[in-house]
Each structure stands twice: as structure tokens, then as C-alpha cells.
VOPAGU-2260 file (C-alpha; in pm, 1 decimal, decimal comma):
REM VOPAGU-2260
SITE   aa  ch    i         X         Y         Z
SITE  MET   A    0   22922,7     742,2   10212,3
SITE  ARG   A    1   22817,5     476,0   10461,1
SITE  PRO   A    2   22903,8     544,4   10827,3
SITE  ALA   A    3   23256,9     434,1   10917,5
SITE  LEU   A    4   23317,9     301,0   10569,1
SITE  LEU   A    5   23461,2     431,8   10244,7
SITE  ALA   A    6   23386,0     263,3    9914,2
SITE  THR   A    7   23565,2     371,3    9600,0
SITE  LEU   A    8   23436,1     222,2    9277,9
SITE  PHE   A    9   23597,5     240,1    8937,5
SITE  MET   A   10   23660,4      45,1    8617,6
SITE  ILE   A   11   24024,2     -41,5    8550,6
SITE  LEU   A   12   24214,1    -223,2    8280,2
SITE  LEU   A   13   24239,2    -576,1    8424,8
SITE  GLY   A   14   24141,9    -934,7    8331,9
SITE  ASP   A   15   24048,8   -1285,0    8448,1
SITE  SER   A   16   24046,3   -1362,8    8818,5
SITE  VAL   A   17   24383,0   -1459,4    8968,5
SITE  HIS   A   18   24512,5   -1536,8    9315,7
SITE  ALA   A   19   24535,9   -1244,0    9557,7
SITE  GLN   A   20   24859,5   -1049,5    9576,5
SITE  ASN   A   21   24993,5    -849,2    9868,7
SITE  VAL   A   22   24813,3    -524,4    9951,4
SITE  GLN   A   23   25060,8    -265,6   10075,1
SITE  ILE   A   24   25001,0      69,1   10247,9
SITE  ALA   A   25   25265,3     336,4   10189,3
SITE  LEU   A   26   25321,1     712,7   10181,6
SITE  ASP   A   27   25322,5     715,5    9800,2
SITE  GLY   A   28   25443,9     529,9    9493,1
SITE  ALA   A   29   25772,1     557,4    9304,7
SITE  ALA   A   30   25798,8     599,9    8926,9
SITE  ASP   A   31   25717,9     229,7    8878,1
SITE  LEU   A   32   25446,9     238,7    9149,3
SITE  SER   A   33   25660,4      45,6    9395,3
SITE  PRO   A   34   25585,1     159,1    9753,4
SITE  VAL   A   35   25756,0     464,0    9903,2
SITE  TYR   A   36   25803,8     407,0   10277,8
SITE  PRO   A   37   25577,8     101,5   10314,2
SITE  THR   A   38   25423,6     106,1   10659,1
SITE  SER   A   39   25145,7     -19,3   10883,9
SITE  LYS   A   40   25144,4     295,2   11100,1
SITE  ILE   A   41   24985,5     616,7   10972,1
SITE  PRO   A   42   25011,3     944,1   11168,4
SITE  ALA   A   43   24669,9    1091,0   11248,8
SITE  ASN   A   44   24755,8    1406,6   11052,1
SITE  ALA   A   45   24887,0    1222,4   10742,9
SITE  GLY   A   46   24615,1    1366,5   10518,5
SITE  GLN   A   47   24604,8    1062,2   10291,2
SITE  ILE   A   48   24663,6     690,8   10265,7
SITE  VAL   A   49   24800,6     510,0    9961,7
SITE  VAL   A   50   24738,0     142,8    9883,6
SITE  LEU   A   51   24942,8     -46,8    9626,4
SITE  PHE   A   52   24898,5    -394,9    9483,9
SITE  THR   A   53   24967,1    -602,0    9174,1
SITE  TYR   A   54   24702,9    -795,7    8979,0
SITE  GLY   A   55   24788,3   -1072,9    8736,9
SITE  ASP   A   56   24640,7    -952,2    8407,9
SITE  GLN   A   57   24545,7    -644,1    8206,6
SITE  GLN   A   58   24173,5    -663,1    8131,5
SITE  HIS   A   59   23860,4    -486,0    8262,5
SITE  HIS   A   60   23740,9    -548,9    8618,7
SITE  PHE   A   61   23543,3    -379,4    8893,9
SITE  VAL   A   62   23761,1    -271,3    9189,8
SITE  GLU   A   63   23646,0    -152,9    9532,5
SITE  THR   A   64   23850,9     -36,4    9831,4
SITE  ASN   A   65   23712,6      -5,0   10185,1
SITE  ILE   A   66   23867,3     163,8   10489,0
SITE  THR   A   67   23705,6      57,1   10817,1
SITE  PRO   A   68   23789,0     142,5   11179,6
SITE  ILE   A   69   23837,0    -159,2   11406,6
SITE  THR   A   70   23917,1      -3,1   11744,6
SITE  ALA   A   71   23936,2     365,1   11645,6
SITE  VAL   A   72   23652,6     579,1   11777,1
SITE  GLY   A   73   23560,5     929,4   11663,5
SITE  LYS   A   74   23443,7    1135,4   11369,5
SITE  PHE   A   75   23635,0    1131,9   11042,7
SITE  THR   A   76   23583,7    1226,0   10680,9
SITE  ILE   A   77   23749,0    1049,4   10387,7
SITE  ASN   A   78   23694,8    1194,1   10041,2
SITE  ARG   A   79   23463,7     975,3    9837,2
SITE  GLU   A   80   23668,4    1015,5    9519,5
SITE  ALA   A   81   24005,8     837,9    9516,1
SITE  GLN   A   82   24291,1     900,4    9272,9
SITE  THR   A   83   24403,5     592,5    9085,9
SITE  GLN   A   84   24715,0     510,3    8886,1
SITE  VAL   A   85   24777,1     185,5    8700,6
SITE  ILE   A   86   25068,8      65,3    8488,8
SITE  ALA   A   87   25155,9    -258,4    8310,7
SITE  PHE   A   88   25385,1    -483,4    8511,3
SITE  GLY   A   89   25508,5    -791,9    8331,9
SITE  THR   A   90   25192,9    -976,7    8230,1
SITE  GLY   A   91   24991,4    -805,2    8502,8
SITE  SER   A   92   24908,5    -458,4    8634,5
SITE  ARG   A   93   25034,4    -255,7    8927,5
SITE  PHE   A   94   24794,8     -21,6    9106,7
SITE  LEU   A   95   24815,9     281,4    9332,1
SITE  ILE   A   96   24494,9     409,5    9492,2
SITE  ARG   A   97   24519,6     735,3    9688,2
SITE  HIS   A   98   24259,9     825,4    9954,9
SITE  SER   A   99   24266,2    1171,9   10111,3
SITE  PHE   A  100   24123,9    1279,6   10447,8
SITE  ILE   A  101   23965,5    1598,7   10572,5
SITE  GLY   A  102   24107,1    1658,2   10918,0
SITE  ASP   A  103   24280,4    1401,6   11137,5
SITE  LEU   A  104   24183,3    1035,8   11160,7
SITE  PRO   A  105   24092,3     888,3   11500,9
SITE  VAL   A  106   24376,8     698,6   11665,3
SITE  GLY   A  107   24340,7     319,5   11673,1
SITE  ARG   A  108   24334,4       6,0   11459,6
SITE  TRP   A  109   24195,0      14,6   11103,7
SITE  ARG   A  110   24153,8    -225,2   10811,2
SITE  LEU   A  111   24186,0    -155,6   10438,7
SITE  THR   A  112   24038,5    -416,7   10204,1
SITE  VAL   A  113   24040,7    -455,4    9826,7
SITE  THR   A  114   23776,0    -646,0    9633,3
SITE  ILE   A  115   23776,0    -718,5    9259,9
SITE  ASP   A  116   23450,9    -810,8    9087,4
SITE  ASN   A  117   23290,8    -821,5    9435,1
SITE  LYS   A  118   23533,7   -1094,9    9544,2
SITE  PRO   A  119   23793,0   -1048,2    9822,6
SITE  PHE   A  120   24137,8    -972,8    9682,1
SITE  GLY   A  121   24350,0    -866,0    9978,3
SITE  SER   A  122   24367,9    -652,8   10289,6
SITE  GLN   A  123   24601,9    -488,6   10536,8
SITE  GLU   A  124   24537,2    -378,4   10891,5
SITE  PHE   A  125   24710,0     -60,7   11004,9
SITE  ASP   A  126   24733,1     166,1   11308,2
SITE  VAL   A  127   24661,0     536,5   11312,4
SITE  VAL   A  128   24905,3     679,7   11567,3
SITE  PRO   A  129   24923,4    1024,9   11730,1
SITE  ALA   A  130   25089,6    1292,9   11520,0
SITE  ALA   A  131   25452,9    1358,6   11613,3
SITE  ALA   A  132   25570,4    1708,3   11701,1
SITE  PRO   A  133   25796,7    1877,8   11442,0
SITE  LEU   A  134   26165,8    1819,5   11500,2
SITE  LYS   A  135   26377,2    2102,4   11638,6
SITE  VAL   A  136   26628,9    2157,3   11360,5
SITE  SER   A  137   26874,2    2432,7   11450,0
SITE  SER   A  138   27009,8    2477,8   11097,0
SITE  ALA   A  139   26948,5    2344,4   10749,1
SITE  ILE   A  140   27302,3    2203,5   10774,6
SITE  ASP   A  141   27155,4    1940,9   11010,4
SITE  LEU   A  142   26949,4    1806,4   10719,7
SITE  ALA   A  143   27270,6    1730,4   10530,4
SITE  GLY   A  144   27435,5    1586,9   10842,4
SITE  SER   A  145   27748,3    1793,6   10790,7
SITE  LEU   A  146   27929,1    1953,7   10498,8
SITE  THR   A  147   28267,3    2003,2   10660,4
SITE  LYS   A  148   28563,5    1891,7   10453,0
SITE  GLY   A  149   28633,0    1522,8   10505,9
SITE  THR   A  150   28282,8    1423,5   10616,7
SITE  GLU   A  151   28224,1    1076,1   10478,8
SITE  TRP   A  152   27927,9     839,5   10441,0
SITE  THR   A  153   27964,6     468,1   10358,0
SITE  SER   A  154   27664,6     277,1   10221,6
SITE  GLU   A  155   27563,4     -65,9   10101,7
SITE  VAL   A  156   27428,0     -52,4    9747,3
SITE  ARG   A  157   27204,5    -305,4    9576,8
SITE  ALA   A  158   27017,0    -331,4    9247,3
SITE  PRO   A  159   26790,5    -608,6    9111,1
SITE  PHE   A  160   26968,2    -823,6    8854,0
SITE  GLU   A  161   26640,1    -857,0    8661,2
SITE  PRO   A  162   26424,3    -548,1    8734,1
SITE  ARG   A  163   26158,1    -674,9    8495,2
SITE  PRO   A  164   26117,0   -1004,8    8310,4
SITE  GLY   A  165   26370,6   -1034,4    8029,7
SITE  LEU   A  166   26580,5    -731,8    8130,3
SITE  LYS   A  167   26908,5    -822,7    8299,8
SITE  MET   A  168   27138,0    -555,8    8441,1
SITE  ASP   A  169   27487,4    -513,4    8578,3
SITE  LEU   A  170   27603,7    -288,1    8861,0
SITE  ASP   A  171   27950,3    -143,2    8802,1
SITE  GLY   A  172   28033,1    -454,8    8602,3
SITE  ILE   A  173   27893,7    -689,0    8868,7
SITE  THR   A  174   27665,3    -950,7    8709,8
SITE  LYS   A  175   27649,3   -1220,9    8977,9
SITE  ALA   A  176   27336,7   -1186,5    9190,9
SITE  ASP   A  177   27282,5   -1308,4    9545,3
SITE  PRO   A  178   27017,3   -1576,1    9618,0
SITE  GLN   A  179   26752,1   -1302,1    9644,0
SITE  GLY   A  180   26835,2   -1171,2    9294,8
SITE  TRP   A  181   27023,8    -855,5    9399,5
SITE  LEU   A  182   27355,5    -720,8    9272,2
SITE  ARG   A  183   27554,8    -571,0    9560,3
SITE  THR   A  184   27845,7    -332,0    9610,5
SITE  THR   A  185   27964,0     -47,0    9836,8
SITE  ALA   A  186   27957,3     331,3    9793,7
SITE  VAL   A  187   28153,4     605,1    9972,4
SITE  ARG   A  188   28052,7     973,0    9954,8
SITE  LYS   A  189   28301,1    1232,4   10083,8
SITE  VAL   A  190   28296,2    1611,9   10106,7
SITE  VAL   A  191   28622,0    1724,8    9946,1
SITE  ALA   A  192   28617,4    2107,1    9968,5
SITE  LEU   A  193   28420,1    2427,1   10023,9
SITE  GLU   A  194   28384,8    2628,7    9703,7
SITE  PRO   A  195   28176,6    2928,1    9585,5
SITE  GLU   A  196   27953,5    2685,6    9390,5
SITE  GLY   A  197   27894,2    2484,9    9705,9
SITE  ALA   A  198   28048,0    2194,9    9895,5
SITE  PRO   A  199   28152,0    1928,8    9641,8
SITE  ALA   A  200   28111,6    1567,2    9749,1
SITE  ASP   A  201   28260,5    1282,7    9545,1
SITE  MET   A  202   28081,5     949,4    9540,2
SITE  TYR   A  203   28286,7     636,7    9476,1
SITE  ARG   A  204   28097,7     318,3    9393,8
SITE  SER   A  205   28282,2     -14,0    9369,0
SITE  GLY   A  206   28599,3     188,1    9427,6
SITE  LYS   A  207   28554,3     413,0    9122,4
SITE  LEU   A  208   28445,8     777,0    9106,3
SITE  ASN   A  209   28081,1     774,9    9001,0
SITE  THR   A  210   27935,0    1120,7    9067,5
SITE  SER   A  211   28032,7    1460,1    9212,1
SITE  VAL   A  212   27763,0    1684,9    9358,3
SITE  TRP   A  213   27792,3    2050,7    9469,4
SITE  THR   A  214   27559,9    2132,0    9760,3
SITE  ILE   A  215   27465,1    2462,8    9923,1
SITE  VAL   A  216   27284,6    2531,7   10250,1
SITE  THR   A  217   27002,8    2787,1   10226,0
SITE  ASP   A  218   26735,8    2941,0   10443,5
SITE  LYS   A  219   26483,0    2714,4   10263,0
SITE  GLY   A  220   26681,5    2390,7   10293,4
SITE  ILE   A  221   26947,3    2194,3   10107,0
SITE  ALA   A  222   26998,4    2264,0    9735,0
SITE  VAL   A  223   27222,1    2134,0    9454,7
SITE  THR   A  224   27401,7    2367,4    9213,7
SITE  LYS   A  225   27601,0    2126,8    8995,7
SITE  VAL   A  226   27642,3    1755,7    8921,9
SITE  ILE   A  227   27912,7    1574,9    8724,5
SITE  THR   A  228   27842,7    1212,0    8636,7
SITE  GLY   A  229   27989,0     997,7    8364,3
SITE  GLY   A  230   28204,0    1290,1    8255,7
SITE  GLU   A  231   27895,6    1506,0    8185,6
SITE  GLU   A  232   27833,3    1827,0    8379,5
SITE  ALA   A  233   27490,1    1968,1    8462,3
SITE  THR   A  234   27428,8    2301,8    8634,2
SITE  PHE   A  235   27104,1    2412,6    8794,1
SITE  GLN   A  236   26962,4    2764,5    8756,8
SITE  PRO   A  237   26835,0    2827,0    9018,4
SITE  PRO   A  238   26982,9    2562,5    9250,8
SITE  GLU   A  239   26748,5    2265,5    9291,7
SITE  LEU   A  240   26596,6    2249,6    9639,7
SITE  MET   A  241   26632,3    1882,2    9735,3
SITE  ILE   A  242   26536,0    1889,8   10105,4
SITE  ALA   A  243   26304,0    2159,0   10239,1
SITE  TRP   A  244   26317,0    2317,2   10582,3
SITE  PRO   A  245   26072,3    2110,9   10793,2
SITE  VAL   A  246   25730,3    2265,2   10850,1
SITE  SER   A  247   25469,7    2197,5   11117,9
SITE  GLU   A  248   25250,3    1995,8   10880,3
SITE  PHE   A  249   25316,7    1625,2   10830,9
SITE  HIS   A  250   25327,3    1664,7   10451,3
SITE  THR   A  251   25457,3    1943,5   10230,8
SITE  SER   A  252   25530,3    1965,9    9858,6
SITE  TRP   A  253   25705,9    2191,0    9610,0
SITE  ARG   A  254   25803,7    2207,6    9245,9
SITE  TRP   A  255   26127,9    2309,6    9080,2
SITE  HIS   A  256   26223,7    2384,5    8720,7
SITE  ASP   A  257   26538,2    2515,4    8561,9
SITE  ASN   A  258   26510,3    2864,2    8411,2
SITE  ARG   A  259   26603,3    2707,8    8077,4
SITE  GLN   A  260   26304,8    2470,4    8068,8
SITE  LYS   A  261   25926,7    2501,2    8077,5
SITE  PRO   A  262   25784,2    2483,7    8431,3
SITE  GLU   A  263   25575,2    2174,0    8357,9
SITE  PHE   A  264   25891,2    1974,9    8279,9
SITE  GLY   A  265   26049,6    2042,4    8617,0
SITE  ASP   A  266   26073,7    1810,3    8917,9
SITE  ARG   A  267   25802,9    1755,3    9176,8
SITE  PHE   A  268   25884,5    1698,8    9544,7
SITE  GLU   A  269   25690,0    1555,0    9837,4
SITE  MET   A  270   25820,0    1551,7   10195,2
SITE  TRP   A  271   25672,5    1377,0   10500,5
SITE  GLY   A  272   25762,8    1365,5   10866,8
SITE  PRO   A  273   25872,5    1334,8   11128,8
SITE  LEU   A  274   25864,9     955,8   11090,8
SITE  PRO   A  275   26068,7     666,1   11232,1
SITE  ILE   A  276   26369,9     621,2   11002,0
SITE  LYS   A  277   26606,0     322,2   11007,1
SITE  THR   A  278   26969,5     415,2   11069,5
SITE  PRO   A  279   27282,3     207,8   11139,0
SITE  ASN   A  280   27218,7     272,8   11510,9
SITE  GLY   A  281   26847,5     188,2   11516,2
SITE  GLU   A  282   26542,4     403,4   11447,8
SITE  ALA   A  283   26554,1     781,5   11470,6
SITE  PRO   A  284   26300,9    1053,5   11384,2
SITE  GLY   A  285   26345,8    1201,3   11038,9
SITE  TYR   A  286   26188,5    1277,2   10703,9
SITE  VAL   A  287   26108,6    1107,9   10373,7
SITE  VAL   A  288   26151,7    1303,0   10049,1
SITE  LEU   A  289   26021,0    1184,8    9710,2
SITE  GLN   A  290   26153,6    1352,6    9395,8
SITE  ASN   A  291   25956,2    1279,0    9077,8
SITE  MET   A  292   26130,2    1351,4    8747,9
SITE  THR   A  293   25911,3    1434,8    8448,1
SITE  ASP   A  294   25945,8    1257,2    8116,4
SITE  GLU   A  295   26132,4    1480,8    7870,1
SITE  SER   A  296   25870,6    1441,4    7595,8
SITE  ASN   A  297   25548,3    1430,0    7799,4
SITE  SER   A  298   25507,7    1646,8    8109,5
SITE  THR   A  299   25215,7    1434,3    8236,2
SITE  LEU   A  300   25435,6    1125,3    8280,6
SITE  ILE   A  301   25694,2    1043,7    8546,7
SITE  ALA   A  302   26010,6     883,7    8405,6
SITE  GLY   A  303   26207,0     849,1    8729,2
SITE  SER   A  304   26194,4     904,5    9102,6
SITE  THR   A  305   26425,9     922,9    9401,5
SITE  GLU   A  306   26313,4     836,1    9754,1
SITE  THR   A  307   26544,2     972,7   10025,5
SITE  HIS   A  308   26527,4     918,7   10401,2
SITE  ILE   A  309   26680,3    1201,7   10604,4
SITE  VAL   A  310   26782,4    1207,3   10971,1
SITE  PRO   A  311   26897,5    1545,9   11107,6
SITE  GLY   A  312   27259,1    1532,4   11218,0
SITE  THR   A  313   27332,6    1238,1   10990,2
SITE  GLY   A  314   27185,6    1335,4   10654,3
SITE  SER   A  315   27075,8    1079,4   10396,9
SITE  VAL   A  316   27050,0     725,3   10534,5
SITE  TYR   A  317   26856,3     557,5   10251,8
SITE  VAL   A  318   26809,5     637,1    9881,8
SITE  ALA   A  319   26607,3     445,7    9621,3
SITE  PHE   A  320   26644,3     563,0    9261,3
SITE  VAL   A  321   26390,3     423,5    9014,1
SITE  GLN   A  322   26389,1     470,8    8639,5
SITE  SER   A  323   26087,3     348,5    8448,0
SITE  ILE   A  324   25947,3     332,8    8101,0
SITE  PRO   A  325   25669,6     591,3    8151,3
SITE  GLN   A  326   25343,2     422,4    8242,6
SITE  TYR   A  327   25504,8      85,1    8189,6
SITE  GLN   A  328   25749,0     -96,9    8417,9
SITE  THR   A  329   26079,8     -78,6    8601,0
SITE  ALA   A  330   26386,5     -13,5    8387,0
SITE  MET   A  331   26630,2      32,2    8676,8
SITE  ARG   A  332   26629,7      41,9    9055,9
SITE  ILE   A  333   26931,2     121,4    9274,5
SITE  GLU   A  334   26907,3     132,3    9654,8
SITE  SER   A  335   27168,7     271,1    9892,7
SITE  ARG   A  336   27155,9     223,1   10271,4
SITE  LEU   A  337   27397,8     398,4   10509,9
SITE  THR   A  338   27627,8     179,3   10718,5
SITE  SER   A  339   27850,5     445,3   10877,4
SITE  MET   A  340   27923,4     819,7   10886,9
SITE  LYS   A  341   28244,2     999,8   10982,7
SITE  HIS   A  342   28250,0    1375,6   11050,4
SITE  GLY   A  343   28518,7    1589,0   10893,7
SITE  SER   A  344   28673,6    1902,7   11036,0
SITE  GLY   A  345   28677,0    2274,4   10968,6
SITE  PRO   A  346   28393,1    2519,8   10910,4
SITE  GLU   A  347   28046,2    2440,5   10784,1
SITE  PRO   A  348   27935,8    2633,3   10470,8
SITE  GLU   A  349   27754,1    2962,4   10513,8
SITE  ILE   A  350   27375,6    2970,3   10494,5
SITE  ARG   A  351   27260,3    3150,3   10178,9
SITE  LYS   A  352   26932,8    3312,7   10086,4
SITE  TYR   A  353   26747,8    3090,5    9841,8
SITE  MET   A  354   26618,7    3258,6    9524,9
SITE  ASP   A  355   26405,2    3010,0    9338,0
SITE  SER   A  356   26158,7    2953,0    9054,9
SITE  SER   A  357   25958,1    2692,3    9244,9
SITE  SER   A  358   25616,3    2734,2    9401,5
SITE  LYS   A  359   25557,5    2592,5    9746,4
């Protein structure tokens, strides 16, 4: 490795030269390799950086990525080998290149560049900022915001009318898109009771009951025991840990599988923070959780993902659900962004001991 420079070389399925597309830095990629928490600020203790971009064909080309400090001063080590994912996207290809670090990166300005066949393709400058101290969360209930009866969250919901070329969707019967190509509606989620199975919350979208979710609070975080959607009920044995108790590290991960399925077909979770999270009242420190759902027929493929932004005391403020044709392109994307929250009344649920089948 050259001083102050990382070069990652690999052959990828690409094609003839096309005009440069946007290069985006993010925490990770969703099921369709769209960016999860796109950003230009990376905490010094992030442990990795992910770059995503789209190229206009699907043939062979030579790709190189370089990470160079501009104003940052100090020693750093970036692993020479990068992890690469690529999927078809329309007539082109979408890429995710993951670089990991050993130790913290020096604080300051950096530049990431991408070249294809030794020709400039795109770049993004970014700042490495000091690591934030872990948030003081008094109870896992804070991660849910509140689970008292009557607590209510109202969100704006949107979905692309045409998530991929030739595929047109509707959202609760809505087929008229806005000028940006999005279908839009409103969702309301409300805690309706406290039960032995957990605190059930009903979600109404476009005024109709869409989903009911039973949530419990545990010593490991927030978990789900049961979901009813579209008239179909699913139970989880053990409960699925959806939000983990924050740790001192910037990034943590865990896996979950139902006792009735093979471990490799379970869900995979990543959690980062604290990070600045957008809320209806401006930015607040919180966490980003990515849930990756394995394809039912091939445990090596991801068929869907859910990105959730959490702010203690408020709960979920942003959710992006993505369903994809494994290793192909977007089949569905639904985003929900909180506009208001109203606290209910009465007791919060008890904190239970979590007995799981996951490995953390």
C-alpha cells in the first residue's frame, strides 16, 4: 500500500465507457444496493467506509478506488482487500465497495475517487469527525419512544411509482405520482393495549388497518413477538430482537433465526451510532439499524432489507423497506418519515429477560 493512499483493484462485470454517475458514501447498502444513511461525515471510529455508484452497462472493466487524506494528519491503516457487491440495475450495474479500517482514522478532510479503465469516473470528499460518546439510555423503553397505551406516531409515506424500468406500482390503491415520481400517503401507528404477548400497535395506512405488531421490552433491547398483516399471522420463537441495547462501539451486529428454521436463513442486523438523525424537530443523536432478510431459497442472497432510524425518547423516525429480486434490482421501496408523536398514558411494559437463539 502506498503511503496515504489505498488502491483496490478488481475485475467486475461492466461494459463500454459511459458518463460518470454519482459516487455516494454511506454506512451500508440496502437489498438493492441503494445507500443506507448516505453521508459526507464519517466518525473516526466507524471501522469502515462504503462507496456506492451506478455504471451504465454490464460488461468487463477494471475498477480502482482510492482514499486520500486532504487535511487529515496522522497514522492510519486501511485493509488492502475491499469487499465488493454488484447487481444488475436496468441496463447498467450498481456497485457497493466496502473498505475496512484498523483503528481510528485521523480527523479531517478526505477524498474518495473511483476510476474505471484508468479513467476518472467520480469522487466524493468527506470529513472524518471525532467519535461521539455513547448515549445515556436509561431503559430499552427509550428506544421505542414509549409503549404506553395511546402512544401514537404519524408519518408521511412514499413509494416510487416505477421502482425499476417497466414495473409500475400502486400504494394503497394510489396510482397518481407527484412530479418526482413518488406515490404518497399517510400512516398512523398507535399502541392499543398491554398484553402478555407484548404491547400491540396497530398501523393504519391511507386510513385502513395495514399491520399489527406486538412488541416487548427486554434487557437486550426491543423485540417483536407477533405480526398480523394482510390477515396473516406470524409468531417469532424466540422474539426477534429489532433494536439492540446501545454499546460503546460505533458499530455492532447480530443475527436472529426462528427456532423453526435453519440458522443461515435468519435475519442479519447491523446497528450504528450515535449519529445525527433527522426528526420533525431538527437533528437529534440516535441510531441506524439495518435488517437484512435472507432469500427463502438461497441463504447467500438478501431478498429484502429495512433501514430504521431511532431516536431515544421518540422511537422510530424513519423507515425504508426495500424488496428486491435477489442480485437483481428493486421490486419495491416504501419509505416512512415521522411527522409527529403523541404520548399515551398509563404504565410502560415491564422489562423482560431476553432468551434468544442469536449470536452477537
